[in-house]
TIVO-2410 file (N, C-alpha, C; in nm, 3 decimals):
# residues 192
REC num residu      c1      c2      c3 atome chaine
REC   1      X  -0.882   2.644  -0.566     N      A
REC   1      X  -0.718   2.553  -0.509    CA      A
REC   1      X  -0.700   2.435  -0.503     C      A
REC   2      X  -0.805   2.416  -0.420     N      A
REC   2      X  -0.843   2.268  -0.382    CA      A
REC   2      X  -0.952   2.248  -0.294     C      A
REC   3      X  -0.886   2.103  -0.201     N      A
REC   3      X  -0.961   2.107  -0.120    CA      A
REC   3      X  -0.792   2.066   0.000     C      A
REC   4      X  -0.809   2.103   0.100     N      A
REC   4      X  -0.729   2.149   0.198    CA      A
REC   4      X  -0.723   2.013   0.311     C      A
REC   5      X  -0.831   1.961   0.288     N      A
REC   5      X  -0.831   1.819   0.411    CA      A
REC   5      X  -0.965   1.796   0.383     C      A
REC   6      X  -1.001   1.673   0.345     N      A
REC   6      X  -1.094   1.628   0.348    CA      A
REC   6      X  -1.091   1.497   0.389     C      A
REC   7      X  -1.236   1.437   0.459     N      A
REC   7      X  -1.239   1.323   0.597    CA      A
REC   7      X  -1.351   1.241   0.507     C      A
REC   8      X  -1.367   1.133   0.386     N      A
REC   8      X  -1.490   1.049   0.354    CA      A
REC   8      X  -1.531   0.968   0.470     C      A
REC   9      X  -1.660   0.996   0.543     N      A
REC   9      X  -1.696   0.861   0.639    CA      A
REC   9      X  -1.777   0.758   0.518     C      A
REC  10      X  -1.799   0.812   0.462     N      A
REC  10      X  -1.904   0.681   0.346    CA      A
REC  10      X  -1.923   0.743   0.193     C      A
REC  11      X  -1.927   0.661   0.144     N      A
REC  11      X  -1.924   0.726  -0.014    CA      A
REC  11      X  -2.061   0.586  -0.095     C      A
REC  12      X  -2.143   0.672  -0.020     N      A
REC  12      X  -2.250   0.581  -0.113    CA      A
REC  12      X  -2.317   0.588  -0.204     C      A
REC  13      X  -2.288   0.665  -0.270     N      A
REC  13      X  -2.248   0.685  -0.456    CA      A
REC  13      X  -2.093   0.718  -0.471     C      A
REC  14      X  -2.099   0.686  -0.601     N      A
REC  14      X  -1.939   0.683  -0.668    CA      A
REC  14      X  -1.961   0.832  -0.660     C      A
REC  15      X  -1.833   0.864  -0.589     N      A
REC  15      X  -1.744   0.983  -0.602    CA      A
REC  15      X  -1.684   1.017  -0.647     C      A
REC  16      X  -1.617   1.164  -0.712     N      A
REC  16      X  -1.469   1.186  -0.734    CA      A
REC  16      X  -1.447   1.310  -0.721     C      A
REC  17      X  -1.325   1.304  -0.628     N      A
REC  17      X  -1.275   1.442  -0.533    CA      A
REC  17      X  -1.113   1.472  -0.584     C      A
REC  18      X  -1.095   1.615  -0.676     N      A
REC  18      X  -1.035   1.630  -0.716    CA      A
REC  18      X  -0.967   1.730  -0.618     C      A
REC  19      X  -0.827   1.726  -0.563     N      A
REC  19      X  -0.743   1.790  -0.463    CA      A
REC  19      X  -0.695   1.916  -0.504     C      A
REC  20      X  -0.668   1.956  -0.661     N      A
REC  20      X  -0.645   2.109  -0.698    CA      A
REC  20      X  -0.528   2.076  -0.667     C      A
REC  21      X  -0.504   2.261  -0.653     N      A
REC  21      X  -0.374   2.287  -0.644    CA      A
REC  21      X  -0.340   2.283  -0.440     C      A
REC  22      X  -0.195   2.268  -0.447     N      A
REC  22      X  -0.151   2.295  -0.288    CA      A
REC  22      X  -0.120   2.159  -0.241     C      A
REC  23      X  -0.093   2.148  -0.116     N      A
REC  23      X  -0.074   2.002   0.011    CA      A
REC  23      X  -0.134   1.983   0.080     C      A
REC  24      X  -0.193   1.904  -0.034     N      A
REC  24      X  -0.410   1.843   0.041    CA      A
REC  24      X  -0.438   1.682   0.129     C      A
REC  25      X  -0.499   1.700   0.223     N      A
REC  25      X  -0.519   1.540   0.268    CA      A
REC  25      X  -0.623   1.495   0.268     C      A
REC  26      X  -0.712   1.354   0.263     N      A
REC  26      X  -0.772   1.294   0.237    CA      A
REC  26      X  -0.769   1.197   0.294     C      A
REC  27      X  -0.863   1.167   0.345     N      A
REC  27      X  -0.838   1.036   0.458    CA      A
REC  27      X  -1.045   0.961   0.415     C      A
REC  28      X  -0.987   0.898   0.415     N      A
REC  28      X  -1.143   0.775   0.335    CA      A
REC  28      X  -1.113   0.654   0.463     C      A
REC  29      X  -1.221   0.672   0.553     N      A
REC  29      X  -1.218   0.577   0.659    CA      A
REC  29      X  -1.332   0.447   0.581     C      A
REC  30      X  -1.456   0.513   0.535     N      A
REC  30      X  -1.556   0.389   0.432    CA      A
REC  30      X  -1.642   0.391   0.303     C      A
REC  31      X  -1.587   0.299   0.260     N      A
REC  31      X  -1.689   0.321   0.105    CA      A
REC  31      X  -1.769   0.190   0.052     C      A
REC  32      X  -1.881   0.228   0.053     N      A
REC  32      X  -1.983   0.104   0.005    CA      A
REC  32      X  -2.033   0.148  -0.150     C      A
REC  33      X  -1.962   0.282  -0.231     N      A
REC  33      X  -1.966   0.280  -0.344    CA      A
REC  33      X  -1.811   0.298  -0.391     C      A
REC  34      X  -1.770   0.294  -0.550     N      A
REC  34      X  -1.624   0.334  -0.548    CA      A
REC  34      X  -1.631   0.461  -0.515     C      A
REC  35      X  -1.536   0.510  -0.543     N      A
REC  35      X  -1.456   0.634  -0.531    CA      A
REC  35      X  -1.307   0.683  -0.582     C      A
REC  36      X  -1.287   0.822  -0.641     N      A
REC  36      X  -1.158   0.790  -0.724    CA      A
REC  36      X  -1.137   0.987  -0.630     C      A
REC  37      X  -0.976   0.959  -0.583     N      A
REC  37      X  -0.916   1.032  -0.596    CA      A
REC  37      X  -0.805   1.081  -0.649     C      A
REC  38      X  -0.852   1.216  -0.692     N      A
REC  38      X  -0.748   1.302  -0.797    CA      A
REC  38      X  -0.652   1.374  -0.740     C      A
REC  39      X  -0.572   1.357  -0.783     N      A
REC  39      X  -0.468   1.457  -0.702    CA      A
REC  39      X  -0.368   1.509  -0.820     C      A
REC  40      X  -0.420   1.634  -0.881     N      A
REC  40      X  -0.310   1.674  -0.972    CA      A
REC  40      X  -0.246   1.796  -0.974     C      A
REC  41      X  -0.221   1.848  -0.849     N      A
REC  41      X  -0.079   1.927  -0.769    CA      A
REC  41      X  -0.069   1.919  -0.667     C      A
REC  42      X   0.073   1.956  -0.594     N      A
REC  42      X   0.169   1.942  -0.440    CA      A
REC  42      X   0.149   1.839  -0.421     C      A
REC  43      X   0.203   1.812  -0.317     N      A
REC  43      X   0.254   1.718  -0.277    CA      A
REC  43      X   0.146   1.614  -0.154     C      A
REC  44      X   0.072   1.541  -0.240     N      A
REC  44      X  -0.080   1.544  -0.144    CA      A
REC  44      X  -0.091   1.411  -0.030     C      A
REC  45      X  -0.149   1.408   0.046     N      A
REC  45      X  -0.113   1.267   0.118    CA      A
REC  45      X  -0.254   1.184   0.167     C      A
REC  46      X  -0.320   1.044   0.133     N      A
REC  46      X  -0.428   0.982   0.057    CA      A
REC  46      X  -0.355   0.897   0.218     C      A
REC  47      X  -0.490   0.935   0.276     N      A
REC  47      X  -0.471   0.773   0.402    CA      A
REC  47      X  -0.622   0.689   0.418     C      A
REC  48      X  -0.618   0.567   0.463     N      A
REC  48      X  -0.806   0.508   0.361    CA      A
REC  48      X  -0.719   0.406   0.583     C      A
REC  49      X  -0.831   0.422   0.590     N      A
REC  49      X  -0.838   0.316   0.758    CA      A
REC  49      X  -0.966   0.403   0.800     C      A
REC  50      X  -1.050   0.307   0.864     N      A
REC  50      X  -1.123   0.302   0.956    CA      A
REC  50      X  -1.131   0.435   1.038     C      A
REC  51      X  -1.002   0.471   1.089     N      A
REC  51      X  -0.955   0.594   1.236    CA      A
REC  51      X  -0.897   0.672   1.077     C      A
REC  52      X  -0.842   0.679   0.995     N      A
REC  52      X  -0.792   0.770   0.942    CA      A
REC  52      X  -0.813   0.956   0.950     C      A
REC  53      X  -0.709   1.023   0.992     N      A
REC  53      X  -0.576   1.018   0.932    CA      A
REC  53      X  -0.511   0.948   1.069     C      A
REC  54      X  -0.541   0.940   1.168     N      A
REC  54      X  -0.484   0.850   1.283    CA      A
REC  54      X  -0.488   0.691   1.236     C      A
REC  55      X  -0.399   0.583   1.351     N      A
REC  55      X  -0.368   0.533   1.270    CA      A
REC  55      X  -0.415   0.365   1.404     C      A
REC  56      X  -0.364   0.305   1.368     N      A
REC  56      X  -0.487   0.153   1.445    CA      A
REC  56      X  -0.615   0.126   1.357     C      A
REC  57      X  -0.646   0.130   1.310     N      A
REC  57      X  -0.740   0.148   1.198    CA      A
REC  57      X  -0.781   0.050   1.133     C      A
REC  58      X  -0.855  -0.009   1.014     N      A
REC  58      X  -0.896  -0.130   0.976    CA      A
REC  58      X  -0.975  -0.068   0.836     C      A
REC  59      X  -0.937  -0.185   0.720     N      A
REC  59      X  -0.989  -0.157   0.597    CA      A
REC  59      X  -1.089  -0.221   0.581     C      A
REC  60      X  -1.173  -0.327   0.726     N      A
REC  60      X  -1.293  -0.437   0.688    CA      A
REC  60      X  -1.386  -0.270   0.642     C      A
REC  61      X  -1.413  -0.156   0.617     N      A
REC  61      X  -1.500  -0.088   0.551    CA      A
REC  61      X  -1.567  -0.038   0.426     C      A
REC  62      X  -1.410  -0.059   0.393     N      A
REC  62      X  -1.339  -0.003   0.230    CA      A
REC  62      X  -1.460  -0.132   0.183     C      A
REC  63      X  -1.575  -0.136   0.108     N      A
REC  63      X  -1.645  -0.231   0.029    CA      A
REC  63      X  -1.703  -0.145  -0.108     C      A
REC  64      X  -1.628  -0.028  -0.159     N      A
REC  64      X  -1.655  -0.007  -0.313    CA      A
REC  64      X  -1.490   0.039  -0.291     C      A
REC  65      X  -1.462  -0.025  -0.447     N      A
REC  65      X  -1.275   0.018  -0.473    CA      A
REC  65      X  -1.280   0.171  -0.444     C      A
REC  66      X  -1.135   0.207  -0.420     N      A
REC  66      X  -1.098   0.319  -0.401    CA      A
REC  66      X  -0.942   0.341  -0.493     C      A
REC  67      X  -0.975   0.382  -0.566     N      A
REC  67      X  -0.866   0.465  -0.711    CA      A
REC  67      X  -0.793   0.613  -0.650     C      A
REC  68      X  -0.668   0.590  -0.641     N      A
REC  68      X  -0.576   0.701  -0.586    CA      A
REC  68      X  -0.502   0.751  -0.761     C      A
REC  69      X  -0.547   0.838  -0.774     N      A
REC  69      X  -0.458   0.877  -0.895    CA      A
REC  69      X  -0.368   0.986  -0.876     C      A
REC  70      X  -0.205   0.980  -0.802     N      A
REC  70      X  -0.111   1.085  -0.789    CA      A
REC  70      X  -0.090   1.169  -0.917     C      A
REC  71      X  -0.033   1.264  -0.894     N      A
REC  71      X   0.028   1.362  -1.006    CA      A
REC  71      X   0.187   1.301  -0.954     C      A
REC  72      X   0.234   1.249  -0.857     N      A
REC  72      X   0.379   1.222  -0.876    CA      A
REC  72      X   0.444   1.294  -0.775     C      A
REC  73      X   0.403   1.340  -0.651     N      A
REC  73      X   0.442   1.378  -0.576    CA      A
REC  73      X   0.351   1.326  -0.433     C      A
REC  74      X   0.316   1.315  -0.435     N      A
REC  74      X   0.145   1.175  -0.349    CA      A
REC  74      X   0.204   1.078  -0.265     C      A
REC  75      X   0.159   1.101  -0.137     N      A
REC  75      X   0.190   0.966  -0.064    CA      A
REC  75      X   0.032   0.919  -0.030     C      A
REC  76      X   0.065   0.782  -0.040     N      A
REC  76      X  -0.050   0.701  -0.008    CA      A
REC  76      X  -0.086   0.639   0.073     C      A
REC  77      X  -0.120   0.656   0.262     N      A
REC  77      X  -0.083   0.545   0.334    CA      A
REC  77      X  -0.236   0.475   0.382     C      A
REC  78      X  -0.177   0.362   0.360     N      A
REC  78      X  -0.302   0.197   0.411    CA      A
REC  78      X  -0.281   0.126   0.575     C      A
REC  79      X  -0.379   0.224   0.578     N      A
REC  79      X  -0.365   0.143   0.743    CA      A
REC  79      X  -0.471   0.040   0.820     C      A
REC  80      X  -0.437  -0.065   0.835     N      A
REC  80      X  -0.521  -0.159   0.870    CA      A
REC  80      X  -0.503  -0.254   1.011     C      A
REC  81      X  -0.393  -0.155   1.085     N      A
REC  81      X  -0.264  -0.195   1.165    CA      A
REC  81      X  -0.379  -0.196   1.307     C      A
REC  82      X  -0.513  -0.160   1.286     N      A
REC  82      X  -0.621  -0.214   1.418    CA      A
REC  82      X  -0.643  -0.367   1.425     C      A
REC  83      X  -0.663  -0.444   1.295     N      A
REC  83      X  -0.697  -0.591   1.246    CA      A
REC  83      X  -0.635  -0.722   1.338     C      A
REC  84      X  -0.742  -0.772   1.411     N      A
REC  84      X  -0.683  -0.876   1.425    CA      A
REC  84      X  -0.655  -1.017   1.329     C      A
REC  85      X  -0.770  -0.963   1.311     N      A
REC  85      X  -0.784  -1.097   1.203    CA      A
REC  85      X  -0.667  -1.101   1.078     C      A
REC  86      X  -0.598  -1.224   1.084     N      A
REC  86      X  -0.524  -1.220   0.987    CA      A
REC  86      X  -0.571  -1.248   0.896     C      A
REC  87      X  -0.513  -1.163   0.741     N      A
REC  87      X  -0.581  -1.095   0.664    CA      A
REC  87      X  -0.468  -1.212   0.514     C      A
REC  88      X  -0.484  -1.252   0.384     N      A
REC  88      X  -0.440  -1.230   0.291    CA      A
REC  88      X  -0.432  -1.153   0.145     C      A
REC  89      X  -0.272  -1.054   0.167     N      A
REC  89      X  -0.344  -0.924   0.068    CA      A
REC  89      X  -0.224  -0.984  -0.081     C      A
REC  90      X  -0.232  -0.898  -0.162     N      A
REC  90      X  -0.123  -0.919  -0.292    CA      A
REC  90      X  -0.093  -0.731  -0.277     C      A
REC  91      X  -0.010  -0.708  -0.322     N      A
REC  91      X   0.007  -0.588  -0.344    CA      A
REC  91      X   0.101  -0.665  -0.547     C      A
REC  92      X   0.051  -0.489  -0.586     N      A
REC  92      X   0.166  -0.495  -0.757    CA      A
REC  92      X   0.199  -0.365  -0.774     C      A
REC  93      X   0.213  -0.335  -0.891     N      A
REC  93      X   0.248  -0.203  -0.967    CA      A
REC  93      X   0.116  -0.073  -0.936     C      A
REC  94      X  -0.051  -0.171  -0.956     N      A
REC  94      X  -0.119  -0.056  -0.938    CA      A
REC  94      X  -0.266  -0.076  -0.891     C      A
REC  95      X  -0.216  -0.202  -0.780     N      A
REC  95      X  -0.340  -0.225  -0.671    CA      A
REC  95      X  -0.289  -0.275  -0.529     C      A
REC  96      X  -0.378  -0.252  -0.475     N      A
REC  96      X  -0.367  -0.362  -0.309    CA      A
REC  96      X  -0.464  -0.382  -0.290     C      A
REC  97      X  -0.482  -0.564  -0.272     N      A
REC  97      X  -0.608  -0.658  -0.280    CA      A
REC  97      X  -0.618  -0.760  -0.162     C      A
REC  98      X  -0.695  -0.715  -0.149     N      A
REC  98      X  -0.743  -0.852   0.023    CA      A
REC  98      X  -0.735  -0.839   0.178     C      A
REC  99      X  -0.724  -0.694   0.168     N      A
REC  99      X  -0.709  -0.716   0.298    CA      A
REC  99      X  -0.802  -0.603   0.329     C      A
REC 100      X  -0.871  -0.558   0.239     N      A
REC 100      X  -1.005  -0.475   0.253    CA      A
REC 100      X  -1.101  -0.541   0.148     C      A
REC 101      X  -1.204  -0.548   0.189     N      A
REC 101      X  -1.307  -0.581   0.072    CA      A
REC 101      X  -1.287  -0.620  -0.099     C      A
REC 102      X  -1.303  -0.417  -0.084     N      A
REC 102      X  -1.327  -0.421  -0.219    CA      A
REC 102      X  -1.161  -0.419  -0.226     C      A
REC 103      X  -1.100  -0.314  -0.344     N      A
REC 103      X  -0.956  -0.324  -0.408    CA      A
REC 103      X  -0.898  -0.144  -0.329     C      A
REC 104      X  -0.719  -0.114  -0.365     N      A
REC 104      X  -0.723  -0.007  -0.369    CA      A
REC 104      X  -0.658   0.035  -0.468     C      A
REC 105      X  -0.644   0.099  -0.562     N      A
REC 105      X  -0.615   0.102  -0.717    CA      A
REC 105      X  -0.538   0.242  -0.662     C      A
REC 106      X  -0.424   0.236  -0.793     N      A
REC 106      X  -0.365   0.382  -0.721    CA      A
REC 106      X  -0.204   0.354  -0.905     C      A
REC 107      X  -0.195   0.515  -0.866     N      A
REC 107      X  -0.047   0.504  -0.994    CA      A
REC 107      X  -0.047   0.598  -0.960     C      A
REC 108      X   0.113   0.686  -0.964     N      A
REC 108      X   0.116   0.851  -0.978    CA      A
REC 108      X   0.170   0.888  -0.825     C      A
REC 109      X   0.239   0.773  -0.780     N      A
REC 109      X   0.216   0.809  -0.637    CA      A
REC 109      X   0.419   0.836  -0.633     C      A
REC 110      X   0.438   0.897  -0.469     N      A
REC 110      X   0.563   0.899  -0.425    CA      A
REC 110      X   0.625   0.816  -0.368     C      A
REC 111      X   0.528   0.787  -0.237     N      A
REC 111      X   0.550   0.707  -0.165    CA      A
REC 111      X   0.456   0.619  -0.136     C      A
REC 112      X   0.422   0.500  -0.108     N      A
REC 112      X   0.328   0.409  -0.038    CA      A
REC 112      X   0.307   0.319   0.048     C      A
REC 113      X   0.304   0.343   0.167     N      A
REC 113      X   0.321   0.295   0.319    CA      A
REC 113      X   0.188   0.197   0.298     C      A
REC 114      X   0.210   0.074   0.410     N      A
REC 114      X   0.081  -0.041   0.426    CA      A
REC 114      X   0.062  -0.089   0.561     C      A
REC 115      X   0.064  -0.082   0.691     N      A
REC 115      X   0.040  -0.134   0.824    CA      A
REC 115      X  -0.050  -0.229   0.764     C      A
REC 116      X  -0.010  -0.380   0.816     N      A
REC 116      X  -0.083  -0.462   0.883    CA      A
REC 116      X  -0.124  -0.469   0.986     C      A
REC 117      X  -0.232  -0.577   0.994     N      A
REC 117      X  -0.283  -0.577   1.146    CA      A
REC 117      X  -0.212  -0.662   1.253     C      A
REC 118      X  -0.274  -0.699   1.359     N      A
REC 118      X  -0.143  -0.761   1.453    CA      A
REC 118      X  -0.219  -0.918   1.394     C      A
REC 119      X  -0.332  -0.983   1.329     N      A
REC 119      X  -0.310  -1.099   1.314    CA      A
REC 119      X  -0.187  -1.172   1.261     C      A
REC 120      X  -0.203  -1.286   1.207     N      A
REC 120      X  -0.080  -1.364   1.119    CA      A
REC 120      X  -0.136  -1.343   0.958     C      A
REC 121      X  -0.051  -1.253   0.923     N      A
REC 121      X  -0.124  -1.189   0.817    CA      A
REC 121      X   0.010  -1.240   0.668     C      A
REC 122      X  -0.052  -1.251   0.546     N      A
REC 122      X   0.063  -1.277   0.460    CA      A
REC 122      X   0.059  -1.162   0.311     C      A
REC 123      X   0.131  -1.139   0.299     N      A
REC 123      X   0.121  -1.032   0.192    CA      A
REC 123      X   0.244  -1.039   0.072     C      A
REC 124      X   0.130  -1.091  -0.035     N      A
REC 124      X   0.279  -1.160  -0.149    CA      A
REC 124      X   0.269  -0.963  -0.238     C      A
REC 125      X   0.386  -0.941  -0.267     N      A
REC 125      X   0.490  -0.826  -0.350    CA      A
REC 125      X   0.502  -0.884  -0.482     C      A
REC 126      X   0.441  -0.816  -0.567     N      A
REC 126      X   0.494  -0.875  -0.690    CA      A
REC 126      X   0.579  -0.767  -0.797     C      A
REC 127      X   0.513  -0.683  -0.730     N      A
REC 127      X   0.603  -0.534  -0.794    CA      A
REC 127      X   0.527  -0.414  -0.730     C      A
REC 128      X   0.644  -0.281  -0.769     N      A
REC 128      X   0.670  -0.237  -0.719    CA      A
REC 128      X   0.661  -0.055  -0.792     C      A
REC 129      X   0.617   0.006  -0.784     N      A
REC 129      X   0.616   0.101  -0.902    CA      A
REC 129      X   0.679   0.244  -0.811     C      A
REC 130      X   0.691   0.230  -0.646     N      A
REC 130      X   0.707   0.388  -0.579    CA      A
REC 130      X   0.748   0.320  -0.470     C      A
REC 131      X   0.870   0.389  -0.388     N      A
REC 131      X   0.915   0.372  -0.305    CA      A
REC 131      X   0.812   0.319  -0.207     C      A
REC 132      X   0.783   0.236  -0.109     N      A
REC 132      X   0.684   0.123  -0.020    CA      A
REC 132      X   0.743   0.073   0.066     C      A
REC 133      X   0.691   0.067   0.149     N      A
REC 133      X   0.700   0.079   0.340    CA      A
REC 133      X   0.625  -0.033   0.354     C      A
REC 134      X   0.606  -0.181   0.381     N      A
REC 134      X   0.514  -0.240   0.431    CA      A
REC 134      X   0.540  -0.298   0.616     C      A
REC 135      X   0.458  -0.218   0.719     N      A
REC 135      X   0.493  -0.258   0.860    CA      A
REC 135      X   0.403  -0.355   0.853     C      A
REC 136      X   0.477  -0.452   0.917     N      A
REC 136      X   0.385  -0.560   1.021    CA      A
REC 136      X   0.342  -0.492   1.105     C      A
REC 137      X   0.292  -0.602   1.152     N      A
REC 137      X   0.211  -0.601   1.317    CA      A
REC 137      X   0.259  -0.687   1.380     C      A
REC 138      X   0.178  -0.729   1.474     N      A
REC 138      X   0.179  -0.847   1.551    CA      A
REC 138      X   0.150  -0.943   1.499     C      A
REC 139      X   0.192  -1.085   1.552     N      A
REC 139      X   0.164  -1.211   1.483    CA      A
REC 139      X   0.269  -1.301   1.394     C      A
REC 140      X   0.235  -1.382   1.357     N      A
REC 140      X   0.351  -1.467   1.254    CA      A
REC 140      X   0.312  -1.397   1.151     C      A
REC 141      X   0.380  -1.266   1.053     N      A
REC 141      X   0.359  -1.250   0.956    CA      A
REC 141      X   0.429  -1.300   0.842     C      A
REC 142      X   0.397  -1.382   0.668     N      A
REC 142      X   0.470  -1.334   0.599    CA      A
REC 142      X   0.444  -1.238   0.458     C      A
REC 143      X   0.578  -1.217   0.452     N      A
REC 143      X   0.622  -1.127   0.336    CA      A
REC 143      X   0.672  -1.228   0.211     C      A
REC 144      X   0.560  -1.222   0.111     N      A
REC 144      X   0.626  -1.303  -0.019    CA      A
REC 144      X   0.627  -1.170  -0.076     C      A
REC 145      X   0.813  -1.203  -0.175     N      A
REC 145      X   0.831  -1.085  -0.276    CA      A
REC 145      X   0.907  -1.142  -0.345     C      A
REC 146      X   0.794  -1.159  -0.499     N      A
REC 146      X   0.823  -1.234  -0.662    CA      A
REC 146      X   0.703  -1.195  -0.699     C      A
REC 147      X   0.666  -1.346  -0.700     N      A
REC 147      X   0.685  -1.511  -0.624    CA      A
REC 147      X   0.792  -1.558  -0.689     C      A
REC 148      X   0.753  -1.516  -0.842     N      A
REC 148      X   0.885  -1.612  -0.934    CA      A
REC 148      X   1.039  -1.519  -0.932     C      A
REC 149      X   0.976  -1.411  -0.991     N      A
REC 149      X   1.127  -1.349  -0.952    CA      A
REC 149      X   1.082  -1.154  -0.956     C      A
REC 150      X   1.222  -1.082  -0.941     N      A
REC 150      X   1.197  -0.966  -0.838    CA      A
REC 150      X   1.215  -0.857  -0.982     C      A
REC 151      X   1.156  -0.902  -1.104     N      A
REC 151      X   1.183  -0.787  -1.191    CA      A
REC 151      X   1.111  -0.711  -1.137     C      A
REC 152      X   0.967  -0.710  -1.101     N      A
REC 152      X   0.867  -0.602  -1.079    CA      A
REC 152      X   0.870  -0.492  -0.991     C      A
REC 153      X   0.988  -0.557  -0.869     N      A
REC 153      X   1.023  -0.477  -0.794    CA      A
REC 153      X   1.142  -0.335  -0.799     C      A
REC 154      X   1.108  -0.223  -0.841     N      A
REC 154      X   1.169  -0.140  -0.919    CA      A
REC 154      X   1.181   0.004  -0.874     C      A
REC 155      X   1.137  -0.003  -0.697     N      A
REC 155      X   1.155   0.093  -0.604    CA      A
REC 155      X   1.192  -0.004  -0.500     C      A
REC 156      X   1.215   0.135  -0.464     N      A
REC 156      X   1.292   0.021  -0.310    CA      A
REC 156      X   1.128  -0.010  -0.204     C      A
REC 157      X   1.178  -0.149  -0.189     N      A
REC 157      X   1.097  -0.238  -0.068    CA      A
REC 157      X   1.136  -0.199   0.056     C      A
REC 158      X   1.114  -0.189   0.133     N      A
REC 158      X   1.152  -0.191   0.292    CA      A
REC 158      X   1.026  -0.272   0.357     C      A
REC 159      X   1.049  -0.398   0.414     N      A
REC 159      X   0.974  -0.461   0.505    CA      A
REC 159      X   1.006  -0.395   0.637     C      A
REC 160      X   0.930  -0.329   0.714     N      A
REC 160      X   0.942  -0.337   0.845    CA      A
REC 160      X   0.913  -0.461   0.905     C      A
REC 161      X   0.928  -0.608   1.051     N      A
REC 161      X   0.895  -0.673   1.082    CA      A
REC 161      X   0.893  -0.622   1.245     C      A
REC 162      X   0.756  -0.778   1.266     N      A
REC 162      X   0.764  -0.728   1.446    CA      A
REC 162      X   0.834  -0.770   1.483     C      A
REC 163      X   0.982  -0.849   1.456     N      A
REC 163      X   1.049  -0.984   1.510    CA      A
REC 163      X   1.009  -1.122   1.566     C      A
REC 164      X   0.924  -1.178   1.474     N      A
REC 164      X   0.849  -1.303   1.474    CA      A
REC 164      X   0.787  -1.329   1.337     C      A
REC 165      X   0.847  -1.235   1.206     N      A
REC 165      X   0.818  -1.253   1.080    CA      A
REC 165      X   0.904  -1.365   0.989     C      A
REC 166      X   0.848  -1.383   0.873     N      A
REC 166      X   0.905  -1.460   0.791    CA      A
REC 166      X   0.950  -1.362   0.657     C      A
REC 167      X   1.039  -1.355   0.614     N      A
REC 167      X   1.029  -1.333   0.450    CA      A
REC 167      X   1.088  -1.396   0.288     C      A
REC 168      X   1.031  -1.348   0.255     N      A
REC 168      X   1.051  -1.485   0.132    CA      A
REC 168      X   1.092  -1.391   0.031     C      A
REC 169      X   1.206  -1.409  -0.068     N      A
REC 169      X   1.197  -1.354  -0.166    CA      A
REC 169      X   1.307  -1.514  -0.253     C      A
REC 170      X   1.224  -1.506  -0.408     N      A
REC 170      X   1.206  -1.501  -0.509    CA      A
REC 170      X   1.232  -1.504  -0.637     C      A
REC 171      X   1.317  -1.542  -0.709     N      A
REC 171      X   1.410  -1.455  -0.813    CA      A
REC 171      X   1.417  -1.611  -0.904     C      A
REC 172      X   1.340  -1.653  -0.911     N      A
REC 172      X   1.418  -1.806  -0.927    CA      A
REC 172      X   1.352  -1.850  -1.150     C      A
REC 173      X   1.243  -1.739  -1.151     N      A
REC 173      X   1.189  -1.751  -1.269    CA      A
REC 173      X   1.222  -1.603  -1.344     C      A
REC 174      X   1.385  -1.572  -1.276     N      A
REC 174      X   1.428  -1.459  -1.355    CA      A
REC 174      X   1.496  -1.476  -1.479     C      A
REC 175      X   1.481  -1.387  -1.615     N      A
REC 175      X   1.547  -1.426  -1.753    CA      A
REC 175      X   1.684  -1.394  -1.710     C      A
REC 176      X   1.812  -1.497  -1.709     N      A
REC 176      X   1.963  -1.399  -1.707    CA      A
REC 176      X   2.027  -1.401  -1.561     C      A
REC 177      X   2.146  -1.402  -1.564     N      A
REC 177      X   2.170  -1.400  -1.448    CA      A
REC 177      X   2.156  -1.257  -1.318     C      A
REC 178      X   2.165  -1.230  -1.269     N      A
REC 178      X   2.173  -1.138  -1.171    CA      A
REC 178      X   2.321  -1.176  -1.022     C      A
REC 179      X   2.316  -1.021  -1.035     N      A
REC 179      X   2.427  -1.034  -0.884    CA      A
REC 179      X   2.333  -0.965  -0.773     C      A
REC 180      X   2.334  -1.005  -0.663     N      A
REC 180      X   2.281  -0.953  -0.555    CA      A
REC 180      X   2.403  -0.948  -0.360     C      A
REC 181      X   2.306  -0.861  -0.322     N      A
REC 181      X   2.462  -0.867  -0.136    CA      A
REC 181      X   2.318  -0.843  -0.066     C      A
REC 182      X   2.355  -0.928   0.045     N      A
REC 182      X   2.243  -0.946   0.104    CA      A
REC 182      X   2.327  -0.949   0.251     C      A
REC 183      X   2.247  -0.868   0.275     N      A
REC 183      X   2.343  -0.818   0.485    CA      A
REC 183      X   2.258  -0.789   0.571     C      A
REC 184      X   2.268  -0.841   0.752     N      A
REC 184      X   2.166  -0.825   0.810    CA      A
REC 184      X   2.042  -0.756   0.770     C      A
REC 185      X   1.991  -0.664   0.767     N      A
REC 185      X   1.916  -0.496   0.727    CA      A
REC 185      X   1.820  -0.517   0.588     C      A
REC 186      X   1.962  -0.592   0.463     N      A
REC 186      X   1.915  -0.546   0.319    CA      A
REC 186      X   1.969  -0.639   0.213     C      A
REC 187      X   1.819  -0.667   0.138     N      A
REC 187      X   1.892  -0.724  -0.011    CA      A
REC 187      X   1.913  -0.623  -0.125     C      A
REC 188      X   2.000  -0.591  -0.184     N      A
REC 188      X   2.004  -0.521  -0.326    CA      A
REC 188      X   2.020  -0.627  -0.393     C      A
REC 189      X   1.906  -0.581  -0.545     N      A
REC 189      X   2.000  -0.679  -0.633    CA      A
REC 189      X   1.946  -0.561  -0.739     C      A
REC 190      X   2.049  -0.630  -0.845     N      A
REC 190      X   2.085  -0.584  -0.955    CA      A
REC 190      X   2.117  -0.698  -1.087     C      A
REC 191      X   2.124  -0.665  -1.239     N      A
REC 191      X   2.151  -0.731  -1.300    CA      A
REC 191      X   2.315  -0.737  -1.309     C      A
REC 192      X   2.380  -0.858  -1.382     N      A
REC 192      X   2.522  -0.940  -1.337    CA      A
REC 192      X   2.589  -0.825  -1.515     C      A
***
């Protein structure tokens, strides 16, 4: 029936972990070689960070690519909130790169949560396929959404800032007219 809870302290060889049935939790703290977490059934949670499942960890020890293959009801939490060094990362429909030495690949998620560190981070979000929350830490962070159009943002994107952050949204290369609504806390975009 699968794994109830597993903590990976290092993947010194290529690793495939199939969680099977049930609502499971997988915590990935360090990878030397690549690893894949296959979430077949249930509402599983995969936590990536040096202190996972606790917060305030870093991604500096993710040296082998982590691939999370969800079954549609799964949550991926990526925690770099303890990192005081500014990072430059990219988030698209299938990967998060730049925040860790090796990339984090994903598919079939119900939710994606990314926690940035306390340095001056920059994250470019070009696409979302699941509801995504980006939480910035201290410092002056820059979140670039687009970067040339918003067509790839197909699921909700929530950015929770620290108060001294910059949010840039660029839809200048989008084909055709678009309409939107902007309030003090939301930007809603839709086709004209």
